[in-house]
C-alpha positions in Angstrom: 2.3 26.9 -1.7 6.0 26.9 -1.0 8.0 27.0 -4.3 11.2 25.7 -2.7 9.5 22.4 -2.0 8.5 22.0 -5.6 12.1 22.7 -6.7 13.5 20.3 -4.1 11.2 17.5 -5.2 12.1 18.1 -8.9 15.8 18.4 -8.5 16.3 15.5 -6.2 14.6 13.2 -8.7 16.0 14.8 -11.9 19.6 15.0 -10.8 19.5 11.5 -9.4 18.6 10.3 -12.8 21.1 12.5 -14.7 23.9 11.0 -12.6 23.7 7.9 -14.8 25.5 10.0 -17.5 28.2 11.2 -15.1 29.2 8.1 -13.3 31.0 5.8 -15.6 32.1 3.1 -13.1 30.0 0.7 -11.1 28.5 2.6 -8.1 26.3 -0.2 -6.8 27.9 -0.1 -3.3 27.4 3.6 -3.0 23.8 3.3 -4.3 23.1 0.6 -1.6 24.4 2.9 1.1 22.1 5.7 -0.1 19.2 3.2 -0.2 20.0 2.0 3.3 20.0 5.6 4.6 16.8 6.6 2.8 15.0 3.4 3.7 15.8 3.9 7.4 14.8 7.6 7.3 11.5 6.8 5.5 10.7 4.1 8.0 11.5 6.3 11.0 9.5 9.3 9.9 6.6 7.0 9.1 6.6 5.5 12.6 7.4 8.8 14.5 5.4 11.4 12.5 3.0 10.1 9.9 1.2 7.2 11.6 0.5 9.1 14.9 -0.9 12.0 12.8 -3.4 10.0 10.8 -4.7 8.2 14.0 -5.0 11.5 15.9 -8.7 11.8 15.2 -9.4 8.3 16.3 -10.7 7.1 12.9 -10.2 3.3 13.2 -10.9 2.8 9.5 -7.6 4.5 8.7 -5.9 1.1 9.0 -7.8 -0.2 6.0 -6.2 2.6 3.9 -2.7 1.9 5.3 -3.2 -1.7 4.3 -4.6 -0.7 0.9 -1.5 1.5 0.3 0.8 -1.4 1.2 -1.0 -3.8 -1.2 -1.2 -1.1 -3.9 2.6 -0.8 -3.8 2.9 -4.5 -4.2 0.7 -4.2 -7.3 2.7 -1.3 -8.7 5.9 -3.3 -8.4 4.6 -6.0 -10.7 5.0 -3.3 -13.4 7.8 -1.2 -12.1 10.1 -4.1 -11.2 11.0 -2.6 -7.9 12.7 0.5 -9.2 11.0 2.5 -6.4 13.5 1.0 -4.0 16.5 1.2 -6.3 16.4 -2.2 -8.0 18.3 -2.2 -11.3 17.4 -5.2 -13.3 19.7 -6.1 -16.2 17.9 -6.2 -19.6 19.6 -7.2 -22.7 17.8 -5.9 -25.8 19.2 -5.5 -29.2 16.8 -2.7 -30.2 14.7 0.2 -28.8 12.3 -1.1 -26.1 10.1 1.3 -24.1 9.1 0.1 -20.6 5.6 1.4 -20.4 4.7 -0.5 -17.2 7.7 1.0 -15.4 7.0 4.6 -16.4 3.3 4.5 -15.7 3.6 2.9 -12.3 6.5 5.1 -11.2 4.7 8.3 -12.3 1.5 7.2 -10.4 3.6 6.3 -7.4 5.4 9.7 -7.4 2.1 11.6 -7.8 0.6 9.9 -4.8 3.7 10.6 -2.7 3.5 14.3 -3.4 -0.2 14.7 -2.4 0.2 14.7 1.5 2.8 17.5 1.3 0.1 20.2 0.9 -1.4 19.4 4.3 0.6 21.0 7.1 4.4 21.4 7.3 5.7 17.9 6.5 9.3 18.8 5.9 10.4 15.4 7.2 8.2 13.8 4.6 9.5 16.2 1.9 13.1 15.2 2.6 12.2 11.6 2.8 10.6 11.7 -0.6 13.5 13.6 -2.0 16.0 11.0 -0.7 13.9 8.1 -1.8 13.7 9.5 -5.4 17.5 9.8 -5.9 18.2 6.0 -6.2 14.8 5.4 -7.8 15.5 7.9 -10.6 19.0 6.6 -11.0 17.6 3.0 -11.4 15.0 4.3 -13.9 17.7 6.0 -16.0 19.8 2.8 -15.9 16.8 0.7 -17.1 16.1 3.2 -19.9 19.7 3.1 -21.0 19.7 -0.7 -21.0 16.6 -0.7 -23.1 18.5 1.1 -25.9 16.6 4.4 -25.5 18.6 7.4 -26.7 19.9 10.1 -24.3 17.5 12.9 -25.3 14.3 10.8 -24.7 15.8 9.6 -21.4 16.2 13.2 -20.3 12.6 14.0 -21.3 11.3 10.9 -19.4 13.3 11.9 -16.3 11.7 15.3 -16.5 8.3 13.7 -16.7 9.1 11.5 -13.7 10.5 14.4 -11.8 7.4 16.6 -12.2 5.0 14.0 -10.9 5.5 14.6 -7.1 5.3 18.4 -7.6 2.1 17.9 -9.6 0.8 15.7 -6.8 1.6 18.5 -4.4 -0.1 21.2 -6.6 -3.1 19.0 -7.1 -3.5 18.4 -3.4 -3.0 22.0 -2.7 -5.9 22.8 -5.0 -8.0 20.2 -3.1 -7.2 21.7 0.2 -8.1 25.3 -0.7 -11.2 24.3 -2.7 -10.0 25.5 -6.1 -10.3 22.0 -7.5 -12.8 20.6 -5.1 -13.4 20.3 -1.4 -11.9 17.0 -0.4 -10.1 18.1 2.8 -11.9 15.4 4.8 -10.1 12.8 2.8 -6.5 14.0 3.5 -6.0 11.5 6.3 -7.0 8.7 4.0 -4.6 9.9 1.3 -1.9 10.1 3.9 -2.7 6.6 5.1 -2.3 5.2 1.6 1.1 6.9 1.3 2.0 5.5 4.7 1.3 2.0 3.4 3.4 2.7 0.4 6.3 4.0 2.5 6.0 1.0 4.9 6.4 -1.4 2.0 9.3 0.5 0.4 11.2 1.2 3.5 11.0 -2.4 4.9 11.8 -3.9 1.6 15.0 -1.7 1.4 16.0 -2.6 4.9 15.5 -6.3 4.5 17.2 -6.3 1.1 20.2 -4.2 2.1 21.7 -7.1 4.0 23.0 -10.5 2.7 21.7 -13.5 4.7 20.3 -10.9 7.2 23.8 -9.7 8.1 24.6 -6.0 8.0 28.1 -4.8 7.3 29.3 -1.8 9.3 28.9 0.7 6.5 25.3 -0.2 5.9 24.6 -0.3 9.6 26.0 3.2 10.0 23.9 4.4 7.1 20.7 2.9 8.7 21.5 4.4 12.1 22.2 7.8 10.6 18.8 7.8 8.8 17.0 6.8 12.0 19.1 9.2 14.0 18.2 12.2 11.9 14.5 11.4 11.9 14.6 10.9 15.7 16.4 14.2 16.1 13.8 16.0 14.1 11.1 14.4 16.3 12.8 15.4 19.5 13.4 19.1 18.6 9.8 19.7 17.4 
């Protein structure tokens, strides 16, 4: 197990959420650029790296798990309100309201994302998850703030969300070495589910990052940069 991966997963998520306390002005445009970049990067690494890998052994049933992951993400978003891809919905509450559905679905989502990292050297996937969690965590902190939750509980909830992907990685590592159980034959299926989740998130980000299907030059640059970096990693391997 590589500790630096756990640290990166935690910090990208935690610091993304803590930024809500540091940025006083509206940063929606900057957030959209980060989303466009991360969405394009996620989409590119899914197409270039992850999909070819799960189909390498010729298991044609893998497509069912990809489809299942896609549909599962749709189900999760009924509870998370789309925070996984940076949606910040305005809630106006006069008292403390805890969004249980959002927290549970986000934590489950993050746990699943961390699981494939234990199989092989998926640094592209690692960086993709890290990038994706920055706006997601920022959106979560914003929703918690709007729901009148005090600062200290928000920090604790951000820590909880931030440890879920590392826990998924640790759990999956235990599966792969047999310390929890021998389920190595199911890793491709786990990866396929994550691929379905990533396909839904990345395409949603890319479609929603334009108004009336028109990209402005800054968003187009962010998208091309995300695809370009993923393509460069693919070519130098």
